[in-house]
C-alpha positions as CSV (number, residue, x, y, z in Angstrom):
1,A,-2.8,11.5,1.4
2,E,-6.2,11.0,3.0
3,A,-9.1,9.1,1.4
4,S,-11.3,11.4,-0.6
5,D,-15.1,11.3,-0.8
6,S,-14.9,9.6,-4.1
7,D,-12.6,6.9,-2.6
8,W,-15.2,6.2,0.1
9,A,-18.0,6.3,-2.5
10,A,-16.1,3.6,-4.4
11,V,-15.7,1.5,-1.3
12,A,-19.4,1.7,-0.6
13,R,-20.0,0.2,-4.0
14,G,-17.7,-2.6,-3.2
15,E,-14.7,-1.2,-5.1
16,P,-11.3,-1.4,-3.4
17,F,-8.8,1.4,-3.2
18,A,-5.2,1.5,-1.9
19,R,-2.7,4.3,-1.9
20,V,0.8,5.2,-0.7
21,L,0.6,7.7,2.2
22,A,2.8,10.7,2.6
23,T,5.6,10.1,5.1
24,D,9.2,11.2,5.9
25,S,12.0,9.5,4.2
26,R,12.4,6.9,7.0
27,E,8.9,5.5,6.7
28,I,6.8,3.7,4.1
29,A,3.0,3.6,4.6
30,V,0.1,2.2,2.5
31,A,-3.5,2.2,3.4
32,G,-6.6,0.8,1.6
33,A,-10.3,-0.3,2.2
34,V,-13.1,-2.3,0.6
35,R,-16.6,-3.3,1.4
36,I,-17.2,-7.1,1.2
37,A,-20.6,-8.8,1.1
38,A,-19.8,-11.7,3.4
39,S,-19.3,-12.5,7.1
40,S,-16.2,-11.0,8.6
41,E,-15.6,-14.4,10.1
42,R,-14.8,-15.8,6.7
43,L,-11.9,-13.3,6.4
44,V,-10.7,-14.3,9.9
45,A,-10.7,-17.9,8.9
46,R,-8.5,-17.0,5.9
47,Y,-6.0,-15.1,8.1
48,R,-5.8,-18.0,10.6
49,E,-4.4,-20.1,7.8
50,V,-1.3,-18.0,7.2
51,E,-0.3,-20.3,4.4
52,N,-2.9,-18.4,2.4
53,L,-0.3,-15.6,2.1
54,K,1.5,-17.7,-0.5
55,R,-1.3,-16.8,-2.9
56,S,0.3,-13.3,-3.1
57,A,2.9,-12.7,-5.8
58,I,5.2,-11.1,-3.3
59,V,5.3,-14.1,-0.8
60,L,7.7,-16.7,-2.3
61,D,7.5,-19.2,0.6
62,L,6.4,-19.4,4.2
63,G,6.4,-21.7,7.3
64,R,4.8,-21.6,10.7
65,L,6.9,-21.5,13.9
66,S,6.6,-23.8,16.9
67,R,5.8,-22.6,20.4
68,P,8.5,-22.0,21.4
69,P,10.3,-21.5,18.2
70,Q,13.0,-24.1,17.3
71,P,15.9,-24.1,14.8
72,A,14.2,-27.0,13.1
73,D,11.4,-24.6,12.1
74,F,13.8,-23.0,9.7
75,A,15.1,-26.1,8.0
76,M,13.3,-25.2,4.8
77,V,14.1,-21.5,4.7
78,P,15.8,-20.6,1.4
79,L,18.9,-18.6,2.3
80,E,20.7,-16.6,-0.3
81,E,24.4,-16.8,-0.9
82,Y,24.4,-13.1,-0.2
83,S,23.3,-13.8,3.3
84,L,25.3,-17.0,3.9
85,D,28.7,-15.5,3.2
86,L,29.3,-13.2,6.1
87,R,33.1,-13.5,6.3
88,D,33.4,-9.7,5.8
89,C,30.6,-8.9,8.1
90,R,31.6,-6.7,11.1
91,P,29.7,-4.4,13.5
92,G,29.2,-1.2,11.7
93,E,29.5,-2.7,8.3
94,C,27.4,-5.8,7.5
95,R,25.3,-6.7,4.4
96,V,22.5,-8.1,6.5
97,R,20.7,-6.9,9.6
98,L,22.1,-8.6,12.7
99,G,23.0,-7.6,16.3
100,A,26.6,-7.5,17.5
101,P,26.3,-10.8,19.4
102,E,25.0,-12.6,16.3
103,I,27.7,-11.2,14.1
104,A,30.3,-12.5,16.6
105,R,28.6,-15.9,16.5
106,F,29.1,-16.3,12.7
107,H,32.8,-15.6,13.1
108,R,33.2,-17.8,16.2
109,E,31.3,-20.8,14.8
110,V,31.9,-20.7,11.0
111,D,35.3,-21.5,9.6
112,W,35.1,-19.5,6.4
113,R,38.1,-21.3,4.9
114,A,36.5,-24.7,5.3
115,A,34.7,-26.6,2.5
116,D,31.5,-26.8,4.4
117,W,31.2,-23.1,5.4
118,R,27.8,-22.8,3.7
119,E,26.3,-25.6,5.7
120,R,27.8,-24.3,8.9
121,S,26.4,-20.8,8.1
122,Q,23.0,-22.2,7.5
123,I,23.1,-23.9,10.9
124,V,24.0,-20.6,12.7
125,W,21.3,-18.8,10.8
126,R,18.7,-21.2,11.9
127,E,19.8,-20.9,15.5
128,V,19.9,-17.1,15.2
129,L,16.5,-16.8,13.7
130,A,15.0,-19.2,16.3
131,G,16.7,-17.1,19.1
132,Y,15.2,-13.9,17.9
133,A,11.7,-15.4,17.6
134,A,12.0,-17.2,21.0
135,A,13.1,-14.1,22.8
136,Y,10.3,-12.1,21.3
137,S,7.8,-14.8,22.3
138,R,9.0,-14.6,25.9
139,E,9.4,-10.9,26.4
140,G,7.7,-9.1,23.5
141,R,8.8,-5.7,22.0
142,R,11.7,-5.2,24.5
143,A,13.4,-8.4,23.4
144,L,13.7,-7.2,19.7
145,P,17.4,-6.8,18.6
146,T,19.5,-3.8,18.2
147,F,21.0,-4.0,14.7
148,A,24.7,-3.3,14.4
149,N,25.0,-3.6,10.6
150,K,25.6,0.1,10.2
151,R,27.9,2.6,11.9
152,E,25.1,3.8,14.2
153,P,23.3,1.0,16.0
154,L,19.5,0.9,15.6
155,S,17.1,-0.2,18.3
156,V,14.2,-2.1,16.8
157,P,12.1,-1.8,19.9
158,A,12.4,2.0,19.6
159,E,11.5,1.8,15.8
160,L,8.4,-0.3,16.5
161,S,7.3,2.1,19.2
162,L,7.3,4.9,16.6
163,L,5.1,2.8,14.4
164,V,2.6,1.9,17.1
165,N,2.2,5.5,18.0
166,R,0.8,6.0,14.5
167,F,-2.0,3.7,15.4
168,G,-3.2,5.7,18.4
169,F,-6.7,6.0,17.0
170,L,-7.2,2.4,18.2
171,N,-7.2,3.6,21.8
172,A,-10.6,5.2,21.3
173,F,-12.5,1.9,20.7
174,A,-10.0,-0.9,21.5
175,P,-7.9,0.3,24.4
176,T,-7.0,-3.2,25.6
177,F,-5.7,-4.2,22.2
178,Y,-3.8,-1.0,21.7
179,A,-2.1,-1.4,25.1
180,Y,-1.1,-4.9,23.9
181,L,0.4,-3.5,20.7
182,R,2.5,-1.1,22.7
183,E,4.4,-4.0,24.3
184,F,3.5,-7.2,22.4
185,G,4.2,-8.9,25.7
186,P,3.6,-12.6,26.4
187,E,0.2,-11.9,28.2
188,G,-2.3,-10.7,25.6
189,P,-5.9,-9.8,26.1
190,D,-8.5,-12.5,26.5
191,G,-9.4,-14.3,23.4
192,L,-6.3,-13.3,21.5
193,E,-5.2,-15.7,18.7
194,E,-1.5,-15.7,17.8
195,V,0.8,-17.3,15.3
196,M,4.4,-16.7,14.3
197,Y,5.9,-17.6,10.9
198,W,8.8,-17.0,8.6
199,S,8.4,-15.8,5.0
200,K,10.5,-15.1,2.0
201,E,9.2,-12.1,0.1
202,D,10.0,-10.3,-3.2
203,F,9.5,-6.6,-3.3
204,G,11.1,-6.4,-6.7
205,V,14.6,-5.5,-5.4
206,R,16.2,-8.3,-3.4
207,P,14.3,-11.2,-1.7
208,V,13.6,-10.4,2.0
209,L,13.5,-13.1,4.8
210,R,11.1,-12.0,7.5
211,L,9.8,-13.3,10.8
212,S,6.3,-12.2,11.7
213,H,3.8,-12.3,14.5
214,Q,0.1,-12.2,13.8
215,S,-2.5,-11.4,16.4
216,I,-6.3,-11.6,15.9
217,Y,-8.6,-9.9,18.4
218,H,-12.4,-9.6,18.5
219,T,-13.6,-6.4,20.3
220,P,-16.3,-6.9,22.9
221,A,-19.9,-7.0,21.8
222,S,-21.4,-3.5,21.7
223,T,-23.7,-2.6,24.6
224,P,-27.3,-1.4,23.8
225,G,-27.1,2.3,22.7
226,S,-23.4,2.1,22.0
227,V,-22.1,4.0,18.9
228,T,-19.0,1.8,18.7
229,P,-19.5,-1.0,16.2
230,R,-18.2,-4.6,16.7
231,A,-14.8,-5.0,15.1
232,I,-12.1,-7.6,14.4
233,L,-8.5,-6.5,14.6
234,I,-5.6,-8.3,12.9
235,A,-2.1,-7.0,13.6
236,T,1.0,-8.4,11.9
237,N,4.2,-7.3,13.5
238,Q,7.6,-7.9,12.0
239,I,10.0,-9.6,14.5
240,Y,13.0,-9.6,12.0
241,A,13.9,-8.9,8.4
242,D,17.4,-9.4,6.9
243,H,17.1,-6.5,4.4
244,Y,15.4,-3.1,4.0
245,L,12.8,-3.0,6.8
246,D,13.9,-2.2,10.3
247,A,10.4,-2.5,11.7
248,S,6.9,-3.1,10.2
249,L,3.4,-3.2,11.6
250,M,0.3,-3.9,9.6
251,L,-3.2,-3.5,11.0
252,T,-6.3,-4.9,9.3
253,M,-9.7,-4.0,10.7
254,T,-13.2,-5.3,9.9
255,I,-16.3,-3.4,10.9
256,D,-19.7,-5.1,10.4
257,A,-22.1,-3.3,8.0
258,A,-25.4,-5.1,7.3
259,E,-26.5,-5.1,3.6
260,A,-30.1,-4.5,2.4
261,G,-32.2,-7.5,3.3
262,G,-30.1,-8.2,6.4
263,K,-27.3,-10.0,4.6
264,P,-23.9,-9.8,6.3
265,A,-21.3,-7.4,5.0
266,F,-18.3,-5.6,6.4
267,Y,-15.8,-3.0,5.7
268,M,-12.2,-4.1,5.6
269,V,-9.6,-1.4,6.3
270,S,-5.8,-2.0,6.3
271,V,-2.9,0.2,7.1
272,S,0.7,-0.9,6.7
273,R,3.7,1.1,8.0
274,A,7.4,0.3,8.0
275,R,10.6,2.0,9.1
276,T,13.7,1.8,7.1
277,R,17.1,3.6,7.0
278,S,18.3,1.6,4.0
279,L,15.9,3.3,1.6
280,S,16.2,6.9,2.7
281,G,19.1,8.2,0.5
282,L,18.4,10.3,-2.5
283,L,20.1,7.7,-4.8
284,R,17.8,5.0,-3.4
285,S,14.5,6.9,-4.1
286,F,13.7,4.6,-7.0
287,V,14.2,1.5,-4.8
288,R,12.0,3.0,-2.0
289,S,9.3,3.8,-4.6
290,T,9.4,0.2,-5.9
291,V,8.9,-1.2,-2.4
292,Q,6.0,1.2,-1.7
293,N,4.3,0.4,-5.0
294,R,4.7,-3.3,-4.7
295,S,3.2,-3.1,-1.2
296,R,0.3,-1.1,-2.5
297,D,-0.3,-3.4,-5.4
298,A,-0.3,-6.4,-3.0
299,L,-2.9,-4.7,-0.9
300,L,-5.1,-4.1,-3.9
301,T,-4.7,-7.7,-5.0
302,E,-5.8,-8.9,-1.6
303,F,-8.8,-6.5,-1.6
304,G,-9.7,-7.5,-5.1
305,K,-10.0,-11.2,-4.4
306,D,-13.7,-12.2,-4.7
307,T,-13.6,-15.5,-2.9
308,L,-15.1,-14.0,0.2
309,D,-17.9,-12.1,-1.6
310,D,-21.3,-13.8,-1.4
311,R,-22.7,-11.9,-4.3
């Protein structure tokens, strides 16, 4: 569903809108926009402090990762019993998303008959999560895992490429940043700000543990006579999720728009897309709808915050 004229009229008045977009059964997409009477740099300052995400009802907990990521970064991650007990996990049938080498590690390094199997599983989980994040930090998209939790292996790099292709409109005014999104390699464009973090999120179904990479990029200043406005681009890419989401990419964009009297203002536009094969069956349509609607509601909540507005 595209934004209607009435939607954009509401945005011009400072009212937010967010809606679920039409997609195939493997994809979830939500988009929204709002006009905010403030400097866009105030929004960027909020994003730099990723701990602000804990204000959302969806984000239960969160922590920054070191550079490079270390197992100790995950010491406070709340792991569910559902994820800890992987004694029956095998390639082709596993309750969490893992690659075949990681599944083998749990069986090699955890004695499921021992009294301390939970503690040992926690240690392996921390090492696995740090390994996924460190490999991504070194090599970008190509280092993302191939999940072996279902009969057919799934390439996360390929899933992410499908999502990035949906953001091709960026190539028209931010080609350098779009090229970076295609690979998420270690060498980003000049001025890029990055942070990686873990989060525990509640979509109303089962809590999801995610690793994310946030990138902030300011487009170059407009040249005299240019019709391309200055923009700030904030991309949040999923490195890993233990449930539901195979790949996820959210793009938030700010475009300056001066208010009457020369006061600063900007349009904030956000598009979030995710790939999943867990929520594609007919019997899971309700679950998929719940995830979509919780995502939309979270977007509206973020747009509805008035802490940035100077009015």
